C-alpha positions as a Markdown table, in Angstrom:
| # | Residue | x | y | z |
|---|---|---|---|---|
| 1 | Met | 86.8 | 99.7 | 112.5 |
| 2 | Ser | 85.8 | 100.5 | 116.1 |
| 3 | Asp | 85.4 | 104.2 | 116.5 |
| 4 | Phe | 83.2 | 106.0 | 119.1 |
| 5 | Pro | 82.5 | 103.8 | 122.1 |
| 6 | Ser | 79.2 | 101.8 | 122.2 |
| 7 | Gly | 78.4 | 100.2 | 125.5 |
| 8 | Asp | 81.4 | 98.3 | 126.9 |
| 9 | Gly | 82.9 | 97.7 | 123.4 |
| 10 | Ser | 83.4 | 94.3 | 121.7 |
| 11 | Val | 86.2 | 92.2 | 123.1 |
| 12 | Thr | 87.8 | 89.2 | 121.4 |
| 13 | Asn | 90.6 | 86.8 | 122.2 |
| 14 | Ser | 90.1 | 87.3 | 126.0 |
| 15 | Val | 92.2 | 85.3 | 128.4 |
| 16 | Ala | 91.8 | 84.7 | 132.1 |
| 17 | Lys | 94.2 | 86.5 | 134.4 |
| 18 | Pro | 96.3 | 84.2 | 136.6 |
| 19 | Ser | 95.2 | 84.3 | 140.3 |
| 20 | Ser | 98.7 | 85.3 | 141.4 |
| 21 | Ile | 100.9 | 87.8 | 139.6 |
| 22 | Ser | 104.5 | 88.3 | 140.4 |
| 23 | Asn | 105.5 | 91.9 | 140.8 |
| 24 | Gly | 109.2 | 91.2 | 141.0 |
| 25 | Thr | 111.4 | 93.5 | 138.8 |
| 26 | Asn | 113.8 | 90.6 | 138.3 |
| 27 | Ala | 111.4 | 88.6 | 136.2 |
| 28 | Pro | 112.5 | 88.3 | 132.5 |
| 29 | Ser | 110.8 | 90.6 | 130.1 |
| 30 | Leu | 109.1 | 89.6 | 126.8 |
| 31 | Gly | 111.8 | 91.4 | 124.9 |
| 32 | Asp | 114.5 | 89.5 | 126.7 |
| 33 | Leu | 113.0 | 86.2 | 125.7 |
| 34 | Ser | 111.9 | 87.1 | 122.1 |
| 35 | Glu | 113.6 | 89.7 | 120.0 |
| 36 | Lys | 110.8 | 89.9 | 117.5 |
| 37 | Asp | 108.3 | 90.7 | 120.3 |
| 38 | Lys | 110.2 | 93.8 | 121.6 |
| 39 | Pro | 107.8 | 96.2 | 119.8 |
| 40 | Trp | 105.1 | 95.2 | 122.4 |
| 41 | Asp | 106.7 | 97.4 | 125.0 |
| 42 | Lys | 106.8 | 100.5 | 122.7 |
| 43 | His | 103.2 | 100.2 | 121.5 |
| 44 | Arg | 101.8 | 99.4 | 125.0 |
| 45 | Gly | 103.8 | 102.4 | 126.4 |
| 46 | Asn | 102.3 | 104.7 | 123.8 |
| 47 | Ala | 98.9 | 103.3 | 124.6 |
| 48 | Asp | 99.3 | 104.5 | 128.2 |
| 49 | Lys | 100.1 | 108.0 | 126.8 |
| 50 | Val | 97.0 | 107.9 | 124.5 |
| 51 | Ser | 94.9 | 106.8 | 127.4 |
| 52 | Asn | 96.1 | 109.8 | 129.4 |
| 53 | His | 95.2 | 112.1 | 126.5 |
| 54 | Tyr | 91.7 | 110.7 | 126.5 |
| 55 | Gln | 91.2 | 111.1 | 130.3 |
| 56 | Gly | 89.0 | 114.1 | 131.1 |
| 57 | Ser | 87.7 | 114.4 | 127.5 |
| 58 | Glu | 84.5 | 113.4 | 125.8 |
| 59 | Phe | 86.4 | 110.2 | 124.9 |
| 60 | Arg | 87.0 | 109.0 | 128.5 |
| 61 | Gln | 85.4 | 105.7 | 127.7 |
| 62 | Tyr | 88.2 | 105.2 | 125.2 |
| 63 | Ala | 90.7 | 105.7 | 128.0 |
| 64 | Gln | 89.0 | 103.0 | 130.1 |
| 65 | Arg | 89.0 | 100.6 | 127.1 |
| 66 | Ile | 92.7 | 101.3 | 126.3 |
| 67 | Asp | 93.7 | 100.8 | 130.0 |
| 68 | Phe | 92.5 | 97.2 | 129.9 |
| 69 | Cys | 93.8 | 96.5 | 126.4 |
| 70 | Ser | 96.6 | 93.9 | 126.1 |
| 71 | Gln | 97.4 | 94.0 | 129.8 |
| 72 | Leu | 98.0 | 90.3 | 129.7 |
| 73 | Leu | 99.6 | 88.3 | 126.9 |
| 74 | Asp | 99.3 | 84.6 | 126.6 |
| 75 | Phe | 102.1 | 83.0 | 124.5 |
| 76 | Arg | 102.5 | 79.4 | 123.5 |
| 77 | Leu | 105.8 | 77.8 | 123.0 |
| 78 | Val | 105.7 | 76.2 | 119.5 |
| 79 | Pro | 108.4 | 74.7 | 117.2 |
| 80 | Asp | 109.8 | 76.9 | 114.5 |
| 81 | Glu | 109.3 | 75.1 | 111.1 |
| 82 | Ala | 112.8 | 76.3 | 109.9 |
| 83 | Asp | 115.0 | 74.9 | 112.7 |
| 84 | Gly | 112.6 | 73.1 | 115.1 |
| 85 | Leu | 113.6 | 75.3 | 118.0 |
| 86 | Leu | 110.8 | 76.6 | 120.2 |
| 87 | Lys | 109.6 | 80.1 | 119.8 |
| 88 | Leu | 106.9 | 82.3 | 121.3 |
| 89 | Lys | 103.5 | 82.5 | 119.4 |
| 90 | Leu | 100.8 | 84.8 | 120.7 |
| 91 | Ser | 97.9 | 82.7 | 121.7 |
| 92 | Ala | 95.4 | 85.0 | 123.4 |
| 93 | Ala | 95.1 | 88.6 | 124.4 |
| 94 | Arg | 92.3 | 91.2 | 125.1 |
| 95 | Phe | 92.2 | 94.1 | 122.6 |
| 96 | Cys | 90.1 | 97.3 | 122.9 |
| 97 | Arg | 89.9 | 98.0 | 119.1 |
| 98 | Val | 89.8 | 101.7 | 119.6 |
| 99 | Arg | 91.0 | 103.2 | 116.3 |
| 100 | His | 93.9 | 105.2 | 117.7 |
| 101 | Cys | 95.0 | 102.7 | 120.3 |
| 102 | Pro | 98.7 | 102.2 | 119.4 |
| 103 | Val | 98.6 | 98.5 | 120.2 |
| 104 | Cys | 95.4 | 97.8 | 118.2 |
| 105 | Gln | 96.6 | 100.1 | 115.3 |
| 106 | Trp | 99.8 | 98.1 | 115.1 |
| 107 | Arg | 98.0 | 94.7 | 115.2 |
| 108 | Arg | 95.5 | 95.9 | 112.6 |
| 109 | Ser | 98.3 | 96.9 | 110.3 |
| 110 | Leu | 100.0 | 93.5 | 110.7 |
| 111 | Met | 96.8 | 91.7 | 109.9 |
| 112 | Trp | 96.2 | 93.8 | 106.8 |
| 113 | Lys | 99.7 | 93.3 | 105.6 |
| 114 | Ala | 99.4 | 89.5 | 106.1 |
| 115 | Lys | 96.2 | 89.5 | 104.1 |
| 116 | Ala | 97.9 | 91.6 | 101.3 |
| 117 | Tyr | 100.9 | 89.3 | 101.2 |
| 118 | Gln | 98.6 | 86.4 | 100.8 |
| 119 | Val | 96.4 | 87.8 | 98.1 |
| 120 | Leu | 98.8 | 89.9 | 95.9 |
| 121 | Pro | 100.6 | 86.8 | 94.6 |
| 122 | Lys | 97.3 | 85.5 | 93.3 |
| 123 | Ile | 96.6 | 88.8 | 91.5 |
| 124 | Val | 100.0 | 88.7 | 89.9 |
| 125 | Lys | 99.3 | 85.1 | 88.8 |
| 126 | Asp | 95.9 | 86.1 | 87.3 |
| 127 | Phe | 97.4 | 89.2 | 85.6 |
| 128 | Pro | 101.0 | 88.2 | 84.9 |
| 129 | Lys | 101.7 | 90.8 | 82.2 |
| 130 | His | 100.2 | 93.8 | 83.9 |
| 131 | Arg | 102.5 | 96.4 | 85.4 |
| 132 | Trp | 102.3 | 98.3 | 88.7 |
| 133 | Leu | 102.7 | 101.9 | 89.8 |
| 134 | Phe | 103.1 | 103.5 | 93.2 |
| 135 | Leu | 101.4 | 106.9 | 93.3 |
| 136 | Thr | 101.5 | 109.4 | 96.2 |
| 137 | Leu | 99.0 | 112.3 | 96.1 |
| 138 | Thr | 99.2 | 115.3 | 98.3 |
| 139 | Val | 97.6 | 118.7 | 99.0 |
| 140 | Arg | 98.7 | 121.6 | 101.0 |
| 141 | Asn | 98.5 | 121.3 | 104.8 |
| 142 | Cys | 95.3 | 122.2 | 106.4 |
| 143 | Glu | 94.3 | 123.2 | 109.9 |
| 144 | Ile | 93.6 | 120.1 | 112.1 |
| 145 | Thr | 90.1 | 121.4 | 112.6 |
| 146 | Glu | 89.6 | 121.3 | 108.8 |
| 147 | Leu | 90.9 | 117.7 | 108.3 |
| 148 | Lys | 87.6 | 116.0 | 107.9 |
| 149 | Gly | 86.4 | 118.4 | 105.2 |
| 150 | Thr | 89.8 | 118.2 | 103.5 |
| 151 | Leu | 89.7 | 114.4 | 103.4 |
| 152 | Gln | 86.2 | 114.5 | 102.0 |
| 153 | Trp | 87.3 | 116.9 | 99.3 |
| 154 | Met | 90.3 | 114.7 | 98.5 |
| 155 | Asn | 88.1 | 111.6 | 98.2 |
| 156 | Lys | 85.8 | 113.4 | 95.7 |
| 157 | Ala | 88.9 | 114.5 | 93.8 |
| 158 | Trp | 90.1 | 110.9 | 93.7 |
| 159 | Gln | 86.7 | 109.8 | 92.2 |
| 160 | Arg | 87.1 | 112.4 | 89.5 |
| 161 | Leu | 90.7 | 111.3 | 88.8 |
| 162 | Ser | 89.8 | 107.7 | 88.6 |
| 163 | Gln | 87.0 | 108.4 | 86.1 |
| 164 | Leu | 89.2 | 110.4 | 83.7 |
| 165 | Lys | 89.6 | 108.7 | 80.3 |
| 166 | Ala | 93.4 | 109.0 | 80.7 |
| 167 | Phe | 93.4 | 107.3 | 84.2 |
| 168 | Pro | 95.4 | 104.1 | 83.4 |
| 169 | Ala | 94.6 | 101.8 | 86.4 |
| 170 | Glu | 92.4 | 98.8 | 85.9 |
| 171 | Gly | 92.5 | 98.2 | 89.7 |
| 172 | Trp | 93.9 | 100.0 | 92.7 |
| 173 | Leu | 94.5 | 99.9 | 96.4 |
| 174 | Arg | 94.6 | 103.3 | 98.2 |
| 175 | Ser | 95.5 | 104.2 | 101.8 |
| 176 | Thr | 95.2 | 107.5 | 103.6 |
| 177 | Glu | 98.0 | 108.8 | 105.9 |
| 178 | Val | 97.9 | 112.0 | 108.0 |
| 179 | Thr | 101.0 | 113.4 | 109.5 |
| 180 | Arg | 101.4 | 116.3 | 111.9 |
| 181 | Gly | 103.1 | 119.5 | 110.7 |
| 182 | Lys | 105.6 | 121.3 | 112.8 |
| 183 | Asp | 103.1 | 124.1 | 113.2 |
| 184 | Gly | 100.3 | 121.8 | 114.4 |
| 185 | Ser | 98.7 | 121.6 | 111.0 |
| 186 | Ala | 97.6 | 118.3 | 109.3 |
| 187 | His | 99.2 | 116.8 | 106.2 |
| 188 | Pro | 96.8 | 114.3 | 104.6 |
| 189 | His | 98.0 | 112.3 | 101.6 |
| 190 | Phe | 97.1 | 109.2 | 99.6 |
| 191 | His | 99.4 | 106.2 | 98.9 |
| 192 | Cys | 98.1 | 104.3 | 95.9 |
| 193 | Leu | 99.1 | 101.0 | 94.2 |
| 194 | Leu | 97.8 | 100.9 | 90.7 |
| 195 | Met | 97.6 | 98.0 | 88.3 |
| 196 | Val | 98.0 | 99.1 | 84.7 |
| 197 | Lys | 97.8 | 97.4 | 81.3 |
| 198 | Pro | 101.0 | 95.8 | 79.9 |
| 199 | Ile | 101.1 | 98.5 | 77.1 |
| 200 | Tyr | 101.2 | 101.4 | 79.7 |
| 201 | Phe | 104.9 | 102.0 | 79.1 |
| 202 | Ser | 104.7 | 102.1 | 75.4 |
| 203 | Gly | 103.3 | 104.7 | 73.0 |
| 204 | Lys | 100.6 | 107.2 | 74.0 |
| 205 | Ser | 99.5 | 105.2 | 77.1 |
| 206 | Tyr | 102.4 | 106.4 | 79.2 |
| 207 | Ile | 101.7 | 109.4 | 81.6 |
| 208 | Lys | 104.6 | 111.6 | 82.6 |
| 209 | Gln | 104.9 | 113.0 | 86.1 |
| 210 | Ala | 103.9 | 116.5 | 84.9 |
| 211 | Glu | 100.8 | 115.1 | 83.3 |
| 212 | Trp | 99.9 | 113.3 | 86.6 |
| 213 | Val | 100.3 | 116.6 | 88.4 |
| 214 | Glu | 97.9 | 118.3 | 85.9 |
| 215 | Met | 95.4 | 115.5 | 86.2 |
| 216 | Trp | 95.4 | 115.6 | 90.0 |
| 217 | Arg | 95.3 | 119.5 | 90.0 |
| 218 | Lys | 92.2 | 119.5 | 87.8 |
| 219 | Ser | 90.5 | 116.7 | 89.9 |
| 220 | Leu | 91.1 | 118.8 | 93.0 |
| 221 | Arg | 90.0 | 121.9 | 91.2 |
| 222 | Ile | 92.8 | 124.0 | 92.6 |
| 223 | Asp | 94.9 | 126.8 | 91.2 |
| 224 | Tyr | 98.4 | 125.4 | 92.2 |
| 225 | Asn | 100.4 | 122.4 | 91.3 |
| 226 | Pro | 100.2 | 119.8 | 94.1 |
| 227 | Ile | 103.3 | 117.7 | 95.1 |
| 228 | Leu | 103.0 | 114.3 | 93.5 |
| 229 | Asp | 105.2 | 111.3 | 93.1 |
| 230 | Val | 104.8 | 108.3 | 90.8 |
| 231 | Gln | 107.1 | 105.4 | 90.5 |
| 232 | Ala | 107.0 | 102.2 | 88.4 |
| 233 | Val | 107.5 | 98.8 | 89.9 |
| 234 | Lys | 110.3 | 97.5 | 87.7 |
| 235 | Arg | 110.0 | 94.3 | 85.7 |
| 236 | Gly | 111.0 | 91.4 | 87.9 |
| 237 | Gln | 109.9 | 93.2 | 91.1 |
| 238 | Gln | 106.7 | 92.4 | 92.8 |
| 239 | Pro | 104.0 | 94.8 | 94.2 |
| 240 | Met | 104.3 | 93.0 | 97.5 |
| 241 | Gln | 107.4 | 95.1 | 98.2 |
| 242 | Leu | 105.1 | 98.1 | 98.5 |
| 243 | Val | 102.8 | 96.6 | 101.2 |
| 244 | Pro | 104.7 | 98.1 | 104.2 |
| 245 | Glu | 104.4 | 101.6 | 102.8 |
| 246 | Leu | 100.8 | 101.1 | 101.7 |
| 247 | Leu | 99.4 | 99.5 | 104.9 |
| 248 | Lys | 101.3 | 101.2 | 107.6 |
| 249 | Tyr | 99.6 | 103.3 | 110.3 |
| 250 | Cys | 97.0 | 106.0 | 109.2 |
| 251 | Val | 98.6 | 108.2 | 111.9 |
| 252 | Lys | 102.2 | 107.7 | 113.2 |
| 253 | Glu | 102.4 | 106.8 | 116.9 |
| 254 | Ser | 104.9 | 109.7 | 117.4 |
| 255 | Asp | 102.2 | 112.1 | 116.2 |
| 256 | Leu | 99.5 | 110.5 | 118.3 |
| 257 | Val | 101.4 | 111.1 | 121.5 |
| 258 | Ala | 103.0 | 114.5 | 120.6 |
| 259 | Asp | 100.2 | 116.9 | 121.5 |
| 260 | Arg | 97.0 | 116.2 | 123.4 |
| 261 | Glu | 94.8 | 118.8 | 121.8 |
| 262 | Trp | 96.0 | 117.8 | 118.3 |
| 263 | Phe | 95.3 | 114.2 | 119.1 |
| 264 | Leu | 91.8 | 114.8 | 120.5 |
| 265 | Glu | 90.9 | 116.8 | 117.4 |
| 266 | Ile | 92.2 | 114.2 | 115.0 |
| 267 | Thr | 90.0 | 111.7 | 116.9 |
| 268 | Arg | 87.0 | 113.9 | 116.2 |
| 269 | Gln | 88.0 | 114.6 | 112.6 |
| 270 | Met | 88.6 | 111.0 | 111.5 |
| 271 | His | 85.5 | 109.5 | 113.0 |
| 272 | Lys | 84.1 | 107.0 | 110.6 |
| 273 | Met | 86.7 | 107.9 | 107.9 |
| 274 | Lys | 87.9 | 104.9 | 105.9 |
| 275 | Cys | 91.7 | 104.7 | 105.6 |
| 276 | Val | 92.0 | 101.8 | 103.2 |
| 277 | Val | 89.8 | 101.5 | 100.0 |
| 278 | Thr | 90.1 | 99.4 | 96.9 |
| 279 | Gly | 88.6 | 99.7 | 93.4 |
| 280 | Gly | 88.4 | 98.3 | 89.8 |
| 281 | Val | 89.2 | 94.6 | 89.2 |
| 282 | Leu | 91.2 | 94.4 | 92.5 |
| 283 | Lys | 88.2 | 95.2 | 94.7 |
| 284 | Gln | 87.0 | 91.7 | 94.9 |
| 285 | Tyr | 90.5 | 90.4 | 95.6 |
| 286 | Leu | 91.2 | 93.0 | 98.3 |
| 287 | Lys | 87.8 | 93.6 | 99.8 |
| 288 | Asp | 88.9 | 92.3 | 103.2 |
| 289 | Leu | 91.3 | 95.2 | 103.6 |
| 290 | Glu | 88.4 | 97.6 | 103.8 |
| 291 | Arg | 87.1 | 95.9 | 107.0 |
| 292 | Glu | 88.3 | 95.7 | 110.6 |
| 293 | Pro | 90.2 | 92.5 | 110.9 |
| 294 | Asp | 88.3 | 89.8 | 112.8 |
| 295 | Asp | 91.5 | 88.5 | 114.3 |
| 296 | Leu | 94.2 | 90.7 | 115.8 |
| 297 | Ile | 96.4 | 87.8 | 116.9 |
| 298 | Gly | 97.0 | 85.9 | 113.6 |
| 299 | Ser | 96.3 | 82.3 | 112.8 |
| 300 | Asp | 99.2 | 79.8 | 112.5 |
| 301 | Asn | 100.0 | 76.8 | 110.6 |
| 302 | Phe | 101.9 | 75.0 | 113.3 |
| 303 | Ala | 101.4 | 71.3 | 114.0 |
| 304 | Glu | 99.4 | 70.4 | 117.1 |
| 305 | Val | 102.5 | 70.6 | 119.3 |
| 306 | Asp | 102.1 | 72.8 | 122.4 |
| 307 | Glu | 105.0 | 73.0 | 124.8 |
| 308 | Gly | 103.1 | 75.1 | 127.3 |
| 309 | His | 102.1 | 78.7 | 127.9 |
| 310 | Leu | 104.0 | 81.7 | 129.1 |
| 311 | Tyr | 102.1 | 84.7 | 130.5 |
| 312 | Phe | 103.4 | 88.3 | 130.3 |
| 313 | Gly | 101.8 | 91.2 | 132.2 |
| 314 | Trp | 102.3 | 94.9 | 131.4 |
| 315 | Lys | 104.2 | 96.7 | 134.1 |
| 316 | Lys | 103.4 | 100.4 | 133.6 |
| 317 | Lys | 106.1 | 101.8 | 135.8 |
| 318 | Glu | 108.8 | 99.7 | 134.2 |
| 319 | Lys | 107.3 | 100.2 | 130.7 |
| 320 | Ser | 107.8 | 96.5 | 130.0 |
| 321 | Tyr | 106.0 | 93.2 | 129.7 |
| 322 | Lys | 107.3 | 90.9 | 132.4 |
| 323 | Leu | 107.0 | 87.1 | 132.8 |
| 324 | Leu | 104.3 | 86.2 | 135.4 |
């Protein structure tokens, strides 16, 4: 995970900028030509806002890196396996990999999800009788300046929780999310996917919601009952259905752009903090989720058929990617 800038930052998937770029407003946009690629405009537009937040701060190098991020997108026209029609497939782009860059955060989440969708079916095959729980753990909101300490405290509490004799998970995937309170506070919480033994729902193995609350309260060593939610993945359902909730953004884009001072402080507070961790028998399966993805574009399985390239450039004033 790229965090504080070092030198000029590592850049992958670079493409050469065409020698002549059309500035015509009548050029078709990426969203016009490909419905599924409409999110590019939103994420790149928010990247401009984040870059403005970083301007004039100790993170001005981040602003420079984000300014050059994904300015030019190189798409290939490739045949869709389903119907044979041509569709756009991202071939190359330059990414800054700044942690809170909205474009890179989005692409990182997509790559983590793709990896999880690939690996989880193998886990289900290797542990066909095991069951799954989705657990959300919270604490009271904290001041944004206290976020780092709060997350460190929560991480230690998780270690104590996972070491309890009653803790049922044989393996787990845990992600951290931080949302912004209306009063400018921070609301950190954990989303956890737990794999439990087949006997969990029978006899003394089952843990009621009130018992989960008590276990989390004792692990936190607090004098109030924290809000907690636990749900079972029903028989016949698959844990893959929970991937979008588990591996979404650590901080919502709307929170990143809402308030400059809050945003700069969360950058300071979350420096080097890991947002996705794994444990137990699932750690070996899911270890790639704990690392920055090498590829923010995504490999493909298309046949060697290339119908040409289309280049789209970011038009800041129009807040849209336009065909060049």
